[in-house]
N, C-alpha and C positions, 0 to 999 in steps of 0.2 A: 505492499499500498503505501508505504513512505520512497519506497524508489517509483513508484508510479506518479508519483505528488512531485517528485524532483525532475522528472521528465517534463510535465508539463510542462514545468516554471519552467526549465531550459528552451522548452520548442517558443513558449507566449514571447520568450527572451527571445530567443533566435528568429524569432520573428519584426520581433516591435525595430531591430538591426539593422534586420533584413529592409524596412519599410525608410527607419528611417535615414539610410546608407543611399538604398536608392531614390530619394527623394531630396535629399539635399549632397551629398557625399561622393553618389557616382560618379566617375571621372565621365563613364561615360554614357551616362541621363544625358539625349536628343533635345533640344531647345532652342524654340525661332532666334536667328540673329539679330536681328532690330524688331525693332515693333512699332507701325505707323502712330501719327499725330497725324491731328486735321488741324491747317492752319490761316489765319484768316486776311489777307492782303488786297487792300485795294473792294473789297465788298468779293473780294471771292471766297470758296470753302475750297483748299484744298488739302488732297492728303500728301501728304508726306514722308519722308524721312528723313533723319537724320543722322548722322552715324561722325566716328571721327573725332578726331582734334586736331590743335594748331593754329596757325597765324591767317589760316589761305581763307578760303571756303572755294569747293569745287560743287559747283551749282549747274548739277544734271539735269537733261532735258527729251525726253524721249523725242520719235517721228511719230508719225498718226497712225490710227488707232493700236499704238502699244499707250504703258504707263509706266513707275517705275523698275516694272518688273524684269523691264531691260535691259539694265545694268546690273542684275544680282551675278553675273561674274565677274562686274572688273573694282563694284566697291568696295569689297571687304580690303581687297590690296588696296588697294589707296587709305581710306581709311585710319591707317596705322601711322602718314605721314598728313591728313587734312582732311579737317574737317569738311564734313558733305550735305549738302541737301541734294536730295533728289522727289520733284514729286510729279504727279499725273498731272498735263496739260488741262487745262478749264475744258469743259465737251468731253475726256472722256474718263481713263480709271473712273476714281473714285472724288473727283471732284468735280465742283459745283458745274449745272451745261445751263447756264439762263438764256434768254431769249434773247441772242446779240445778235449782230451780225456773223460774228467767227471772220472779219479779213484777218489781212499781217496787223495794219496799225491796232485794231479792236491788242490782240494779245499782245502788239510790242509795248501799249499801256499797262495791262494788267502784268504781264512783266515787271514793267517798270517801278511796280507798286512791290510787288513782292519784293524787288532788290533792294528795294529801298528798304520795305518797313520788318521784311526775317533774316537779312543780311546785315552784316560788319565789316569792316576791316575788309582789305583788299577781295579782290575774289576773281574766280578763274571761270568760265562762262563754257559748260563742256558739249555739245550737240551732236544730233547724229537726226540725217533726214530735215526734215522741217523743225524738229529741234535744235538741227545746223544752224540752218536760215534765221530761229527768233535768238541762240544765240549770238550769231554777226549780227546780227540789228542791237541788242543789248550793249556790246563792244563799240559799238560805232554810238548810239547814244547815252552810254554813259559809260567815259573816257575815264573818269576820274574817280570811280569806284571797280572797274574792270581791267584787270594787269595781263593778262593774256588769252588765250581761246583755244578750245584743240576742238576742232570741227570732225564731224564723223560720218563724210557723202551728205553735203549740207547742200539742202536746196537754196532758195534764191536770185539765183542765176538761171534756172526754168529747171526741169525734169524731162523725161522719156518724151520725144516730140508725140509720138502715136497715141502718150497720156493725155496732152494738154494740148489746149491752140498754141499761137504767138505770143498770148500775154499771159503765163502762165495761169490758169484757168483749165482745170482736171476738165477732160471734157468731160461729154454726158455719159457715154457709158462706162466710164469709169468712175465714173462720182457715186454711179448705184452697185459699183461688185468693190468698190475699194471702204466703202458704207458697211455694204456684209460682211465685208475679212477684219474692221474694226472687232465683229462682237465675236469671234471667235477664237481670237488671244489671249491668253490668258491674263486674272485680272488677281488669279491668287495666287501666295507659295505656302501656306501654311505650314512650308517646313523652317523657311528663311523670317520668310514675315509676321509675325505676332497682329490678333488685328480683333477686333470686336466682332460679337457674334454676328450684329448687324450688318458690322461691314463685308465680312465672310461672304455672305446670304444676299449680296448686291450680284443678279446678273445682269451685263446692262441690253441683255438683247429680249427681256424685260421688262423697260428702261424706253417713253416712248422718246423723250428727252435729250440721251443717248444718240436713238436714231434721228432726230433732228439737230445736234448739230454734225453729227458725224458727214449728212449730206450739205450741211450747211458752210460745214470746211470745203466740203471740196468744191462745192458752188461758186465760191465768196474765195478767197484764199490766194495772194497774187507769189506762187512757185515762182516766181522771177523777180517780186520785189525790189530787191538787194542792187540784183545786177552789178553794173560803175560804178558803183558805192563801196566798192572788194577793196578798191584801188586807194579810199578814206580809211581803210582801218590801219589803227595804225602801231598796234600791240602785236605781239608776239604771236603767232596764228599755229599748231599745230595741224595739220591740213591729211587724214585719215581717209585714203578710198581704194575699194574696190574695183579692180581692169575689169570682173565681169556685171557692174551693177546694171539691170534694167532698167532699172530703175533713173534712178540722177546717175548716167552711162559717165564715164572714163574723163571723154573728149571734154565734158562739163567742166572735171572736174581739176582737166590739163589747161583750160582758160581760168579759170576762180584761179589755182598756182601763181596762176604767169600776171593777172593783176592785185594780186598780196604784194605790198610790200615789206609782210617780217615776216619771213614763213620758211618752217619746214615741210613741207611734203614726202609721204608715204605713200607707196602706190604697194596695195598688198590685190596675191593671186585671190578673191572674194568675190561676193556678190554682193548687196546691199547691208551687210550686218555683221564687219567685220568683225567688231566690238562682242557679236555671240560666236560667230563661227569661230575667231582665234583669239581669243581672252588676256591667251598670255602673252600672247603679240603689240595684239596692241597697248595691256598696263602697261607694258617694258616696252612704250615708244614715247607712254604719257609719263610717265617717272621718269625717265634719262628727258624731255622738255621739258616737265614743272624744276623739277634740281636745277636745271640754267637755259632756262626761256632766250631763242636767240633767234637768227636770224640767217639765211644760207642764201648762199648767192644764188642766186636767177642760170636756169640751165638753158 
């Protein structure tokens, strides 16, 4: 009887220790690396991720139809040296989708407020595709805050001529296809980003405001709005482009590189999203550039 009681006590104690170890002391217990938050700027609520530390903030802007999750494979490696602020652009992800124009000028106003109200100190803008165009626009409009830019296949000087008209506006067929694609890309990754139950339940395909925003962006956003103004971008720029990019073709990248007064141009054997398909290479190039931003001779 005594032996049986002792075994029960030992068993109960063992279970308690096991639960304690799993709960707080287990080095192999997995939990999301980050937690999302909601930030307000200029009347817009953004889903955002903050990470890292340092004197310089990297402001990460995704492309059309995506979300801050596009940066999953680069954020953790950059956060060891820099403060990170990644957001869902208005109209996408879990950020607000107001009944607005969604043209280039409106986005620049929104992001100018975000820059002013939610960042401090020097900022490096990092953007891909549509987000790259917006990053370049912020660098042009706020040279006192933006000290450098990393542009990955940015729009701004046009996109594939099969996808747009001469003014940089998406063709009608492209508008509907792009709007549909924006609903199938992932909005959540519970293994990487912790979110509230309400946020995790959000699905853009069930949100009529998301559909409206996707169509308005495609029909009103000018993907050639910067054009020759790339020549006025005085900050050092890291320009990364895929040679096989079907969305913003490499020849546009060559033209943008020629216009930039101070740039490092890195062509890669890649399509439109090298930060997702070749993250090690992209992070290595970013770290090299951010350590000592500088210009290279024209080729």
